C-alpha positions as MATLAB code, in Angstrom:
seq = 'MKKSIPICPLMSAGNDIHNVCMQERCAWYLNNLEKCSVYVLGYNALLNVKTQKESK';
ca = [
      16.815  -94.338  -92.114;
      16.308  -94.697  -95.758;
      18.864  -92.824  -97.853;
      17.465  -91.224 -101.157;
      19.400  -90.832 -104.335;
      20.494  -87.120 -104.817;
      18.980  -85.470 -107.707;
      20.867  -82.650 -109.724;
      18.817  -79.481 -109.432;
      20.575  -77.919 -112.412;
      20.319  -80.927 -114.885;
      16.858  -81.909 -113.831;
      15.249  -78.515 -114.204;
      12.447  -78.517 -116.543;
      12.885  -82.235 -117.377;
      10.428  -84.974 -116.692;
      13.357  -87.401 -115.996;
      15.533  -86.396 -113.035;
      19.276  -86.686 -113.347;
      21.411  -88.125 -110.446;
      23.851  -85.862 -108.742;
      27.520  -86.814 -109.829;
      28.580  -85.554 -106.129;
      32.359  -85.368 -105.991;
      32.553  -85.387 -109.866;
      30.540  -82.107 -110.173;
      31.861  -78.565 -109.912;
      28.802  -77.496 -108.001;
      29.089  -80.189 -105.228;
      30.514  -78.955 -101.862;
      32.309  -81.860 -100.340;
      32.461  -80.395  -96.715;
      28.578  -80.050  -96.632;
      27.808  -83.221  -98.759;
      25.382  -81.090 -100.772;
      24.974  -79.172 -103.954;
      25.878  -75.632 -103.892;
      22.585  -74.784 -105.759;
      20.580  -76.555 -102.989;
      22.507  -74.507 -100.464;
      22.059  -71.203 -102.273;
      18.286  -71.924 -102.552;
      17.979  -73.044  -98.874;
      19.580  -69.904  -97.678;
      17.434  -67.626  -99.933;
      14.327  -69.486  -98.408;
      15.707  -68.586  -94.851;
      16.183  -65.112  -95.777;
      12.729  -64.780  -96.987;
      11.226  -66.357  -93.902;
      13.349  -64.092  -91.699;
      12.089  -60.956  -93.538;
       8.388  -61.973  -93.201;
       8.791  -62.648  -89.454;
      10.406  -59.322  -88.807;
       7.469  -57.361  -90.419;
];
């Protein structure tokens, strides 16, 4: 399995060049999930929207 370089969603937003996630050196990084909290927030929001559409 190929590992990809994690991209910082905050610093890369609106830029043509993506910035690499600093992981443990970033205040937004969640060590226990090994993910950026912005990614987790967006993913949870997407799941909520999907659940709401399915319940209608």
